[in-house]
C-alpha positions in Angstrom: -27.1 -3.6 -11.2 -24.4 -0.6 -10.1 -21.0 0.0 -12.6 -18.3 -1.9 -10.2 -15.5 -1.7 -12.5 -12.2 1.1 -12.2 -9.0 1.1 -12.1 -9.2 1.0 -8.2 -10.6 -2.4 -8.2 -8.0 -3.9 -10.1 -5.8 -6.4 -8.5 -1.9 -7.3 -8.7 0.3 -10.1 -7.2 0.9 -8.2 -4.2 -2.6 -7.9 -3.2 -3.0 -11.3 -4.1 -0.2 -11.7 -1.5 -1.8 -9.6 1.0 -4.5 -11.7 0.6 -3.4 -14.8 0.9 -1.8 -13.5 4.1 -4.9 -12.6 5.6 -6.3 -16.3 5.1 -3.0 -17.0 7.0 -3.6 -15.1 10.0 -7.7 -16.4 10.0 -6.5 -20.2 9.6 -8.3 -20.0 6.4 -5.3 -20.9 4.3 -5.3 -24.2 2.7 -2.9 -26.6 3.3 -1.5 -26.8 -0.3 -0.9 -23.5 -2.6 0.5 -23.4 -5.8 1.9 -19.6 -7.0 2.2 -19.5 -10.5 4.9 -17.3 -12.2 7.4 -16.6 -14.6 9.4 -15.3 -11.8 10.2 -18.4 -9.8 13.5 -17.4 -8.1 12.5 -14.0 -7.0 9.1 -13.1 -7.1 7.5 -16.4 -6.6 10.3 -17.2 -3.3 9.7 -13.7 -2.2 6.2 -14.2 -2.4 6.7 -17.7 -0.6 8.4 -16.1 2.1 5.6 -13.6 2.8 3.3 -16.0 3.5 5.8 -18.2 5.6 6.6 -15.4 7.5 3.0 -14.5 8.0 1.7 -17.9 9.5 4.8 -17.9 11.7 5.0 -14.4 12.8 4.9 -13.8 16.8 3.1 -10.7 16.4 0.1 -12.8 14.2 -0.7 -9.5 12.1 -2.1 -8.4 8.6 1.4 -8.8 7.4 4.6 -10.2 8.9 6.3 -7.8 10.7 9.6 -9.2 9.9 11.4 -7.9 13.2 10.3 -11.1 15.5 13.0 -13.9 15.8 10.7 -16.3 13.0 10.5 -13.4 10.9 14.6 -12.8 11.1 14.7 -16.5 11.0 13.1 -17.2 8.1 14.6 -13.8 6.4 17.9 -15.4 7.4 16.9 -19.4 6.1 17.5 -21.2 9.7 14.3 -21.4 10.4 14.1 -25.0 11.4 10.0 -25.4 10.4 10.5 -23.7 7.1 12.1 -25.9 4.2 13.0 -25.1 0.8 12.7 -27.8 -1.4 14.6 -27.5 -4.7 17.1 -30.0 -7.2 19.9 -31.1 -5.2 23.5 -30.6 -6.6 24.5 -32.6 -9.0 21.0 -32.9 -10.0 18.3 -31.3 -12.6 15.0 -32.5 -11.0 13.3 -32.6 -7.8 13.8 -36.8 -7.3 11.1 -39.5 -5.2 14.0 -39.4 -2.5 13.7 -36.2 -2.2 9.8 -36.0 -2.2 10.0 -39.6 0.5 12.3 -37.0 3.0 9.8 -34.7 2.5 7.3 -37.3 3.8 9.1 -38.5 6.4 10.0 -34.8 8.1 6.3 -34.3 7.5 5.1 -36.1 10.2 7.0 -35.6 12.8 5.9 -32.3 15.3 7.2 -28.6 14.2 10.4 -27.4 16.4 9.4 -24.0 17.7 5.9 -23.2 15.6 2.5 -23.8 14.9 3.4 -25.0 11.4 6.0 -26.8 9.1 5.9 -25.4 6.3 7.8 -26.7 2.8 8.6 -24.0 0.0 8.7 -25.9 -3.5 11.2 -23.7 -5.0 10.4 -24.7 -8.3 7.4 -27.3 -8.7 8.2 -28.0 -12.7 11.3 -29.9 -11.4 9.7 -32.8 -9.6 9.2 -35.4 -11.8 6.4 -37.1 -12.5 7.3 -40.1 -10.5 8.3 -37.9 -7.7 4.8 -35.8 -8.6 3.1 -39.6 -7.7 4.5 -40.1 -4.5 3.6 -36.0 -3.6 0.1 -36.8 -4.4 -0.1 -39.1 -1.5 1.1 -36.8 1.1 -1.7 -34.2 -0.3 -4.6 -36.4 -0.1 -3.9 -36.8 3.2 -2.0 -34.4 4.6 -0.5 -34.3 8.5 -2.0 -31.5 10.9 -0.1 -28.1 10.8 1.5 -28.8 7.6 1.3 -26.1 4.7 2.8 -26.6 1.3 3.9 -24.0 -1.0 4.1 -25.0 -4.4 6.6 -22.3 -6.9 6.0 -23.3 -10.7 6.5 -20.9 -14.0 3.0 -23.1 -14.9 0.7 -24.9 -13.1 0.7 -27.1 -16.1 3.6 -28.7 -15.4 1.9 -30.4 -12.4 -0.5 -33.5 -12.4 -3.7 -33.2 -12.8 -3.8 -35.2 -9.5 -1.8 -32.1 -8.1 -3.7 -29.8 -9.5 -7.0 -30.2 -7.8 -5.8 -30.8 -4.4 -3.9 -27.4 -4.2 -5.4 -24.0 -4.5 -3.6 -22.5 -7.4 -3.0 -18.3 -7.8 -1.0 -16.9 -10.4 1.5 -13.8 -9.9 1.2 -12.4 -13.4 2.8 -8.7 -13.6 1.0 -5.9 -11.9 -2.4 -5.3 -13.0 -2.7 -1.9 -14.4 -4.5 -1.9 -17.6 -6.7 1.2 -18.2 -9.5 -0.4 -19.9 -11.9 1.4 -22.8 -15.6 2.7 -21.8 -16.5 0.0 -24.0 -14.9 -2.9 -22.2 -15.7 -1.6 -18.9 -18.9 -2.0 -20.0 -19.2 -5.1 -21.4 -17.6 -7.0 -17.7 -20.5 -5.4 -16.2 -22.8 -6.5 -18.0 -21.3 -10.0 -17.9 -20.9 -9.6 -13.9 -24.6 -8.2 -14.1 -25.7 -11.4 -16.6 -24.1 -13.8 -13.6 -25.9 -12.0 -10.7 -29.4 -12.5 -12.8 -28.3 -15.4 -14.0 -29.3 -14.7 -17.2 -28.0 -16.3 -20.2 -29.3 -14.3 -23.0 -27.6 -10.9 -21.5 -24.3 -13.2 -21.0 -24.8 -14.2 -24.8 -25.5 -10.5 -25.9 -22.6 -9.1 -24.1 -20.0 -11.5 -25.4 -21.4 -11.5 -29.1 -18.7 -9.1 -30.2 -15.8 -10.9 -28.6 -16.0 -13.9 -30.9 -14.1 -11.2 -33.3 -11.7 -9.2 -30.9 -9.4 -11.5 -29.1 -7.7 -9.1 -27.3 -10.7 -7.4 -25.9 -11.6 -11.2 -25.1 -8.3 -11.9 -23.0 -8.7 -8.4 -21.2 -12.0 -9.5 -20.1 -11.1 -12.8 -19.1 -8.0 -11.6 -16.6 -10.2 -8.2 -15.6 -13.0 -11.5 -14.6 -10.4 -13.4 -12.7 -9.3 -11.0 -10.7 -12.9 -9.2 -10.1 -14.4 -13.0 -9.0 -11.1 -14.1 -7.1 -11.8 -10.7 -4.9 -14.9 -11.5 -4.8 -14.6 -14.9 -3.4 -11.9 -13.9 -0.2 -14.4 -10.9 0.5 -17.3 -13.5 0.7 -15.1 -16.2 2.7 -14.3 -13.2 5.0 -17.7 -11.9 5.3 -16.5 -8.8 4.5 -19.0 -5.7 2.9 -19.5 -6.4 -0.9 -20.7 -2.5 -1.2 -18.7 -2.5 -4.0 -19.8 -5.6 -5.9 -23.6 -5.3 -5.0 -25.3 -8.5 -6.3 -22.7 -11.3 -5.0 -23.7 -11.5 -1.7 -26.5 -13.3 -2.4 -24.4 -15.6 -4.7 -23.0 -18.8 -2.2 -19.6 -19.5 -2.1 -19.8 -22.7 -3.8 -21.4 -21.1 -6.6 -18.8 -18.6 -6.5 -16.1 -21.0 -6.6 -17.1 -22.8 -9.5 -17.5 -19.4 -11.6 -13.7 -18.6 -10.9 -13.0 -22.4 -11.7 -14.3 -21.8 -15.2 -12.8 -18.4 -15.7 -9.7 -20.3 -15.0 -10.6 -22.6 -18.0 -11.6 -20.0 -20.2 -8.1 -18.2 -19.2 -6.3 -21.5 -20.3 -7.9 -22.5 -23.5 -7.0 -18.5 -24.3 -2.8 -19.3 -23.1 -3.3 -22.2 -25.5 -4.7 -20.2 -28.3 -7.8 -22.0 -28.8 -10.1 -20.6 -31.5 -12.1 -17.3 -30.0 -15.1 -18.1 -31.0 -15.1 -21.4 -29.1 -13.6 -20.0 -26.2 -16.2 -17.3 -25.8 -18.8 -20.1 -26.7 -17.7 -22.6 -23.5 -17.4 -18.9 -21.4 -20.8 -19.0 -21.9 -21.8 -22.3 -21.4 -19.8 -22.4 -18.3 -20.9 -19.4 -16.9 -24.2 -20.1 -18.2 -27.2 -21.0 -15.5 -24.1 -21.1 -12.8 
């Protein structure tokens, strides 16, 4: 397998939003997505509004034009089909009654657009009872409805909510410069995935059990790479930057991505590095 890792391949939050906007233009955006970011008020809301504008933009380009009537209304907060949901004045949480209002409104047809979009400004404020009510509409969403949940951590949402929502992490700009050794390890892991070579996978990760920092960097980079590959495969794009991955089914790619997300979560929870590396090999081995 050719070397594929370079600083040009690295993905930041802006590129993730661009990819989501492309999916929106092509009608491939999931009915419910979660944007995970510590900066919910600025980065999260700005990203959610960009996606909303792309969905409703009259010019239907790869990104919102920011000049049409729909884009301007969204910027002004006056678009009737884009609703930002937050805790009401005097309350610290988004309550059951707030979610019930969304459910009732969601079954009404859009006022002037193809979609109705609900942006949950801080999913962490939805109390558990309200999340259980919210789950009912996620299980059987009305047509032409999009939910964009902004949340500091996906773990603030119930597992049942997370399982019905596509999750995207908007971390810091991804501009890490890797050592030659880390690049080599990442390429070895990617080769092992393509070739379904469990022994090569074990060999590539053997030294990582003693270096949590390197393992964390590698998992983060793999997350960006596999996410980009998944998007390219769903769009049938040329896979010349990722030789071999054009022969992997989308189902398997999504399974690999989920496994990497689970390992990222283990690292964030300070699970023993040796255990995390072993779990990584188990989850990706034979995929």
